[in-house]
N, C-alpha and C positions, 0 to 999 in steps of 0.2 A: 400564564399559569404553569403549564406544562411545557416541557421542551423534548424534541426526539431525541433520543439516544442511540448512537452507532455503536453496535456491539462488535468488538475485535475478537475473533476466537483464538485459541491456542494455536501455536505453530505445528505444522501436521508435517510429519517426515514421511515421507512415500517413496524413497529410492532416488536414485540420481537418473534423471534424464533430461534431455534438450527440449524445450517445449518451445511451440511458436509463440510469437509475441502476441499479447493480448492488450489492446489498447485501454481496456477498462482499468489497467493497472495504475495509469496516470491520474484518474479520477479518486481512486483509492487511496493513493499517496496523498493527493490534495486534501482528502477529507481527513486522514489520520494527522496530517499535519495542522490542519485547522484546530483539531481537539487538543493537540499537543500545546499549540499556542494559547489556546482559550485559557489553559492553566497555568501556562508558563510563557506570558507574553514577552518575555526579554529572550528567549531562546531562538536560535535560529534553526530552523528545519529544511534540510536538503533531501531532495528525492534522488537516490543514487542506485547503480548497480543496472543490471539489463533491463528492467522494467521502465527505466529512466530514457532509454534509448529506442526511439521509433524502428519498428521492423527489426530489432535485435533479439534473436531466440536466446533462452535462458533457463533457469531451473523452475521457472513459473511461480505463481502464488495462488491460493485458494481464494476465489473470489466470491463463492457462496452461490 
Protein backbone atom coordinates (compact mmCIF):
# COMPACT_ATOMS: atom_id res chain seq x y z
CA UNK A 1 0.00 0.00 0.00
CA UNK A 2 2.74 2.46 0.96
CA UNK A 3 6.18 2.62 -0.55
CA UNK A 4 9.46 4.02 0.67
CA UNK A 5 10.57 7.14 -1.17
CA UNK A 6 14.23 8.09 -1.36
CA UNK A 7 14.67 11.84 -1.41
CA UNK A 8 17.47 13.25 -3.52
CA UNK A 9 18.35 16.75 -2.40
CA UNK A 10 19.59 19.64 -4.50
CA UNK A 11 23.19 19.81 -5.67
CA UNK A 12 25.37 21.48 -3.04
CA UNK A 13 28.18 23.76 -4.21
CA UNK A 14 30.81 23.87 -1.51
CA UNK A 15 34.00 24.76 -3.33
CA UNK A 16 36.68 22.76 -5.04
CA UNK A 17 38.47 20.11 -3.01
CA UNK A 18 39.85 16.63 -3.46
CA UNK A 19 38.09 14.32 -1.04
CA UNK A 20 38.85 10.72 -0.03
CA UNK A 21 36.91 7.90 -1.67
CA UNK A 22 33.63 7.01 0.06
CA UNK A 23 32.36 3.51 -0.75
CA UNK A 24 28.79 4.57 0.09
CA UNK A 25 28.69 6.35 -3.27
CA UNK A 26 28.35 3.00 -5.05
CA UNK A 27 25.15 2.18 -3.14
CA UNK A 28 23.77 5.68 -3.69
CA UNK A 29 24.41 5.40 -7.44
CA UNK A 30 22.68 2.01 -7.51
CA UNK A 31 19.63 3.38 -5.70
CA UNK A 32 19.40 6.43 -7.96
CA UNK A 33 19.70 4.18 -11.01
CA UNK A 34 16.95 1.92 -9.65
CA UNK A 35 14.65 4.93 -9.21
CA UNK A 36 15.34 6.18 -12.74
CA UNK A 37 14.70 2.72 -14.24
CA UNK A 38 11.49 2.40 -12.25
CA UNK A 39 10.01 5.31 -14.21
CA UNK A 40 12.01 4.88 -17.43
CA UNK A 41 12.59 1.12 -17.83
CA UNK A 42 14.06 1.43 -21.34
CA UNK A 43 16.81 3.80 -20.16
CA UNK A 44 20.37 2.61 -19.55
CA UNK A 45 21.88 4.12 -16.40
CA UNK A 46 25.63 4.02 -15.88
CA UNK A 47 27.61 5.06 -12.81
CA UNK A 48 30.56 7.16 -14.02
CA UNK A 49 33.05 9.56 -12.49
CA UNK A 50 35.41 9.32 -9.54
CA UNK A 51 32.81 7.70 -7.25
CA UNK A 52 32.63 4.73 -9.65
CA UNK A 53 36.36 3.97 -9.27
CA UNK A 54 37.31 2.20 -6.02
CA UNK A 55 39.78 4.18 -3.89
CA UNK A 56 39.79 7.14 -6.32
CA UNK A 57 39.70 10.55 -4.67
CA UNK A 58 37.43 13.14 -6.22
CA UNK A 59 35.12 16.08 -5.63
CA UNK A 60 32.91 13.93 -3.42
CA UNK A 61 29.14 13.87 -3.00
CA UNK A 62 26.90 14.73 -0.06
CA UNK A 63 25.46 11.46 1.20
CA UNK A 64 23.56 12.89 4.16
